[in-house]
N, C-alpha and C positions, 0 to 999 in steps of 0.2 A: 504494500500500500504506500510505502514511502517513495517508490519509483514513479508514481503518478505525477504528471505535470500539474503545477498550480494554476488555477484560473485567475488569480489576482492580477498578473501582468496583462492578460487579455481584457479583463474588466476595466482596469485602469486606462488602457488605450482606448477602449470604447467610450468611456466617460469623457476623456480628453477630446476626442473627435466630436462628440455631441456638444460639448461646451464651446468648441471653436466655431461651430456653425453660426450661432447668433453674432459672435464677434466678427466673423468674416462678412456677414450680411451688413452689419453696421458700417464696417470699413468701406465696402462697395457703395453703399448709399452715400456716404460722405464724399467719396471720390467723384461720384456722378453728379451730385448736386453742387459741388464746389468747382464749377467750371469757370469761375472768374466773373460771371455775370450776376448782377443782382436782379432778381425778378425773372419774369418770363420774356422770351423774345417776341412772342405774339400774344396780344391780350384781346379778349372779347370785351368790347366796351358796352355793347347793348344789342338788342335784337327784338324782332317782332315776328310772332308766328302768324302766317297767312293761311295755313291749312295744315292738314295732318303731316305732310312731308315738305312743305314749303315755308321758307322764312327769309326775312331780311336780317342780316347781321352787320354790325359795325365793328371792325377789327382795327387794332393799332399795332404797328411795328416800326421801330426805329424812328419814332416821332411823327409818323404819317398815319392817316386814317383813311379807310376805304369802306364803302357801303357795298355789301355783297348780296346777291340773290342766291339762295341755297335751295336746291331741290334734291330729290333722291338720286338723280342722275348727274347733276352738274352743279358747278359753282360759277357764277357770272359776276364780273365787276360791273356794278351799276353806276358808281360815281366815286371820285376821289374827294374827300372832304377836307375842309380846313379845320385845324385844331381850334377848339374854343379858346377865347381870350380869358384867362383866369380872372381878370378884373371886371368882366362883363357879368352883371348879376343874373342875366338870363341864362348864362352858361353854367351857373352853379348847379350842382346836383340837387334833386328834390330830396329834402330830409325824410328819413324813414320814421315811421311810427314805431311804438314799442313792439308791435308784432312783427316788424321787419318789412312791412309793405310800405310803399311810398305814401307819404301823407299829402293828399290832394286837398285843394280848397273845398269848403263845404258845398255840397250839391243841393240846390234849392228843391229839386224833385225828391231827393232822399230825405231832406228835412220835412217836407210835406207828408211823405209816407210815414215817417216816425210820429208826427203829430196825429195822423189818422189812426195809427195803431194804438196810441196811448188814449185817445179820446173816442175812439171808434166804436 
């Protein structure tokens, strides 16, 4: 029974390999995300769904903006846009409500419906 090989070296090697997997994944993630650029190269600024597979998208890359028409089969350039002037109040983003949805000015029709529900 003393001539039987010990399982401890094999078990220690197995535990070492299993422990190195997350460390290797972490290093790979750091190397890939640290490409020297801050942020993404192409950013989706906004969009509008026109149908189940059709939409208009505004994308920005290298300080330029484009309006694209996107369908299930193609992407078409609709227009090249000017970047908004940060000092222009109309170019400021619409503030979000606590729920995360854009906060729009009060709608008179919605206010009338609310009054009818309460007094109705």
